C-alpha positions in Angstrom: 14.1 31.9 -13.2 16.7 31.3 -10.6 19.2 28.3 -10.7 17.5 26.8 -7.7 14.1 27.0 -9.4 15.5 25.4 -12.5 17.0 22.6 -10.5 13.8 22.0 -8.6 11.9 21.9 -11.9 14.3 19.4 -13.4 14.1 17.3 -10.3 10.3 17.3 -10.4 10.4 16.2 -14.1 12.8 13.4 -13.3 10.7 12.2 -10.4 7.5 12.4 -12.5 9.1 10.4 -15.3 10.3 7.7 -12.9 6.9 7.6 -11.3 5.4 7.1 -14.8 7.7 4.2 -15.4 6.6 2.5 -12.1 3.0 3.1 -13.0 3.6 1.4 -16.4 5.2 -1.5 -14.6 2.2 -1.7 -12.3 -0.1 -1.7 -15.4 1.9 -4.6 -16.9 1.8 -6.6 -13.6 -1.9 -6.0 -13.2 -2.5 -8.1 -16.3 -0.8 -11.1 -14.7 -3.8 -12.4 -12.9 -5.9 -12.2 -16.1 -3.3 -14.1 -18.1 -3.1 -16.8 -15.4 -6.9 -17.1 -15.3 -7.1 -17.4 -19.1 -4.3 -20.0 -19.3 -6.1 -22.4 -16.9 -2.8 -23.9 -15.6 -1.7 -24.9 -12.1 0.0 -22.3 -9.8 3.4 -24.0 -10.0 3.3 -24.2 -13.8 2.4 -20.6 -14.2 5.1 -19.4 -11.7 7.8 -21.6 -13.4 7.0 -20.9 -17.0 6.6 -17.1 -16.6 10.2 -17.0 -15.4 11.7 -19.6 -17.7 10.1 -18.0 -20.8 11.2 -14.5 -19.7 14.8 -15.7 -19.7 14.6 -16.2 -23.5 14.3 -12.4 -23.8 16.3 -11.3 -20.8 19.5 -13.3 -21.5 20.3 -11.7 -24.9 19.5 -8.3 -23.4 21.9 -9.0 -20.4 24.6 -10.1 -22.8 24.2 -6.9 -24.8 24.5 -4.9 -21.6 27.6 -6.9 -20.6 29.2 -6.0 -23.9 28.3 -2.3 -23.7 28.7 -1.6 -20.0 30.9 -4.3 -18.6 30.1 -6.9 -15.9 27.9 -6.0 -12.9 30.0 -5.8 -9.7 30.5 -9.4 -8.3 29.2 -8.4 -4.9 25.8 -7.7 -6.3 25.2 -11.2 -7.7 24.3 -12.7 -4.3 21.8 -9.8 -3.8 20.2 -10.5 -7.2 20.1 -14.3 -6.5 18.5 -13.6 -3.1 15.9 -11.3 -4.7 15.1 -14.0 -7.2 14.4 -16.6 -4.4 11.9 -14.2 -2.9 10.4 -13.5 -6.3 10.0 -17.2 -7.1 8.4 -17.9 -3.7 6.1 -14.9 -4.3 4.9 -16.2 -7.7 4.1 -19.7 -6.4 2.2 -18.4 -3.3 0.4 -15.7 -5.2 -0.8 -17.9 -8.1 -2.0 -20.4 -5.5 -3.8 -17.6 -3.8 -5.5 -16.6 -7.1 -6.9 -20.2 -7.4 -8.1 -20.2 -3.8 -9.7 -16.8 -3.3 -9.9 -15.4 -6.8 -7.8 -12.9 -8.9 -9.1 -9.7 -7.3 -8.8 -10.6 -3.7 -5.4 -12.2 -4.3 -4.3 -9.0 -5.9 -5.5 -7.1 -2.9 -3.7 -9.3 -0.4 -0.3 -9.1 -2.2 -0.4 -5.4 -1.7 0.6 -5.8 1.9 3.9 -4.8 0.3 2.8 -1.2 0.7 3.5 -1.4 4.4 6.3 -4.1 4.3 8.6 -2.3 1.8 8.9 1.0 3.7 9.4 -1.0 6.9 12.3 -3.0 5.4 13.8 0.3 4.2 13.4 1.7 7.7 15.0 -1.3 9.4 17.9 -1.9 6.9 18.6 1.6 5.6 17.1 3.7 8.4 15.1 5.6 5.8 12.5 7.8 7.5 8.9 7.1 6.6 7.1 10.5 5.8 4.2 11.4 8.0 2.0 12.0 5.0 2.6 8.4 3.8 1.7 7.0 7.3 -1.5 9.0 7.3 -2.4 7.8 3.8 -1.8 4.0 4.5 -5.2 3.3 6.1 -6.9 4.9 3.1 -4.8 2.9 0.7 -5.6 -0.4 2.4 -9.3 0.4 2.7 -9.3 1.3 -1.0 -7.7 -1.9 -2.2 -10.0 -3.9 0.1 -13.0 -2.2 -1.5 -11.6 -2.5 -5.0 -10.8 -6.1 -4.7 -14.0 -7.1 -3.0 -12.3 -8.2 0.2 -14.8 -6.3 2.3 -18.1 -8.1 2.4 -16.7 -11.6 2.7 -15.7 -14.3 0.2 -17.5 -17.5 -0.8 -14.2 -19.2 -1.6 -13.8 -22.7 -0.2 -10.2 -22.1 0.8 -10.4 -18.5 1.8 -8.2 -18.9 4.9 -5.4 -20.7 3.1 -5.6 -18.3 0.1 -5.5 -15.3 2.4 -2.4 -16.6 4.2 -0.7 -17.4 0.9 -1.6 -14.0 -0.5 -0.2 -12.1 2.5 2.9 -14.2 2.6 3.4 -13.5 -1.2 3.1 -9.8 -0.5 5.9 -10.0 2.1 8.1 -11.9 -0.3 7.2 -9.4 -3.0 8.3 -6.5 -0.8 11.6 -8.2 -0.1 12.2 -8.6 -3.8 11.4 -5.0 -4.5 13.8 -3.8 -1.8 16.7 -6.0 -2.9 16.2 -5.3 -6.6 16.1 -1.5 -5.8 19.3 -1.9 -3.9 21.0 -3.4 -6.9 19.8 -0.6 -9.1 21.1 2.0 -6.8 24.5 0.3 -6.3 25.1 -0.1 -10.1 22.9 2.4 -12.0 24.4 1.4 -15.4 23.1 -2.1 -15.1 19.4 -2.4 -15.6 18.9 -5.8 -17.2 21.5 -7.9 -15.5 20.1 -7.8 -12.0 16.6 -8.7 -13.4 18.0 -11.5 -15.5 19.9 -13.0 -12.5 16.9 -12.6 -10.2 14.6 -14.2 -12.8 17.0 -17.2 -13.3 17.0 -17.6 -9.5 13.2 -17.3 -9.4 12.9 -20.0 -12.1 15.0 -22.4 -10.0 13.0 -21.6 -6.9 9.6 -21.9 -8.5 10.6 -25.1 -10.2 12.0 -26.7 -7.0 9.0 -25.7 -5.0 6.5 -26.7 -7.7 8.1 -30.1 -8.2 8.2 -30.7 -4.5 4.5 -30.0 -4.3 3.7 -32.0 -7.4 2.3 -28.9 -9.0 4.4 -28.7 -12.2 2.7 -29.8 -15.4 4.2 -28.8 -18.7 1.7 -30.8 -20.8 -0.6 -27.8 -21.4 -2.6 -26.7 -24.4 -1.4 -24.4 -27.2 -3.5 -21.5 -26.0 -2.1 -21.9 -22.5 1.4 -21.6 -23.9 0.3 -18.4 -25.7 -1.0 -16.9 -22.4 2.2 -18.0 -20.6 4.3 -16.3 -23.3 2.2 -13.1 -22.9 2.6 -13.4 -19.1 6.4 -13.7 -19.3 7.0 -10.9 -21.8 4.6 -8.4 -20.3 4.1 -9.4 -16.7 7.8 -10.3 -16.2 10.2 -8.7 -18.7 8.4 -5.4 -19.4 7.0 -5.0 -16.0 10.2 -5.3 -14.1 12.3 -3.3 -16.6 9.8 -0.4 -16.1 9.7 -0.8 -12.3 13.5 -1.2 -11.9 14.2 1.8 -14.1 11.8 4.0 -12.3 12.3 2.9 -8.7 16.0 3.3 -8.3 15.7 7.1 -7.7 12.4 7.1 -5.9 11.9 6.6 -2.1 10.7 3.1 -1.1 7.4 4.4 0.2 6.7 6.2 -3.1 7.4 3.0 -5.1 5.1 1.0 -2.7 2.3 3.5 -3.0 2.5 3.7 -6.8 2.4 -0.1 -7.1 -0.8 0.0 -5.1 -2.4 1.1 -8.3 -2.1 -2.5 -9.5 -5.4 -3.8 -8.1 -7.2 -0.7 -9.5 -5.8 -1.4 -12.9 -6.7 -5.1 -12.6 -10.4 -4.1 -12.3 -10.1 -2.1 -15.5 -8.4 -5.0 -17.4 -10.9 -7.5 -16.0 -13.7 -5.3 -17.4 -12.0 -5.0 -20.8 -10.6 -8.5 -21.3 -12.7 -10.9 -19.2 -15.9 -8.9 -19.3 -16.0 -8.6 -15.5 -18.3 -5.8 -14.2 -17.0 -4.0 -11.1 -19.6 -3.1 -8.5 -20.0 0.5 -7.3 -18.2 -0.5 -4.1 -15.2 -1.6 -6.2 -15.3 1.7 -8.2 -15.4 3.7 -5.0 -12.4 1.7 -3.8 -10.5 2.4 -7.0 -11.1 6.1 -6.5 -10.0 5.9 -2.9 -6.7 4.3 -4.0 -6.0 6.9 -6.6 -6.7 9.7 -4.1 -4.5 8.1 -1.4 -1.6 7.5 -3.8 -1.8 11.1 -4.9 -1.9 12.3 -1.3 1.1 10.1 -0.3 3.3 11.1 -3.3 2.3 14.7 -4.1 4.9 17.5 -3.9 5.0 19.4 -0.6 4.2 23.1 -0.5 7.7 23.9 0.7 10.2 21.7 -1.3 13.2 23.3 0.4 12.0 22.0 3.8 14.6 19.9 5.6 12.0 18.0 7.7 12.1 14.3 7.5 8.5 14.1 6.2 9.3 16.6 3.5 12.4 14.7 2.3 11.2 11.1 2.5 9.2 11.3 -0.7 10.9 14.1 -2.7 14.6 13.9 -1.9 15.1 10.1 -1.9 18.7 10.4 -3.2 19.6 12.7 -0.4 17.9 10.3 2.0 20.0 7.4 0.8 23.2 9.5 1.2 22.2 10.6 4.7 21.6 7.0 5.7 23.9 5.8 8.5 24.3 2.5 6.7 26.1 1.6 3.5 24.0 1.3 0.3 25.5 -2.0 -0.6 
């Protein structure tokens, strides 16, 4: 085996491992709507507590990272704080969307990030969007619409408001993903610190917004506290550690596509935990999403190609280095 072949194989393994981390993060996030539904708390309460409780785990981890690897570069703190503002806004709007239109449709709507995230990378970093990804986007969106039950209408009383909130949450979600990924790329040795700072910022944002809307209620039942702890540890701490670790060396469009598995996994968890029975249309939608993600992220037949649509998914580090703008 030639040195080039060995290098390509090692790179493929690295990309595959990072993609697996992002998928693990998506699986953790897909449980969030289930935990919110089981807790039966207000949207503001869920958004605030998931971040506040997560800090109890993240702060010690960040202090350990500080001791072992030194402080994160000062210039990255504003980026992490800004990311947290978007994350806090995302949580408040998305949880409200769940209560308005239901968990499955809200999960579908937030996945507008699959388009917004690569567009942000295109505008800010001038990162080319591969042709294969552009061709797969309609199938991805059709699949999540089918999987979430969006196609066929909704009987929700506040469908319009919930839809607007869900789409706005998706845009904020994409902004957080982009800014968090930028932190990871600028300081690869710091994994926990950017998440901890962003979560602290999100806690403040969610708290201020929720208090302003009169939607923060900490007088909740013991079982609700249990679900909030599960939401914080799995849907916040574990999810974002997985996603942050995996996404820093993947192209933005690859990350966006892999996270689109979230609504598909939400159907599976709804079946297992809540006893929800997906329709055949939802199952078809789940299959369409899986196929579209595979198409968008699969290895090209000629990995040594220098075309932009060949590099966008499988040479993300080179793409970042070729960008005409600084990475931080």
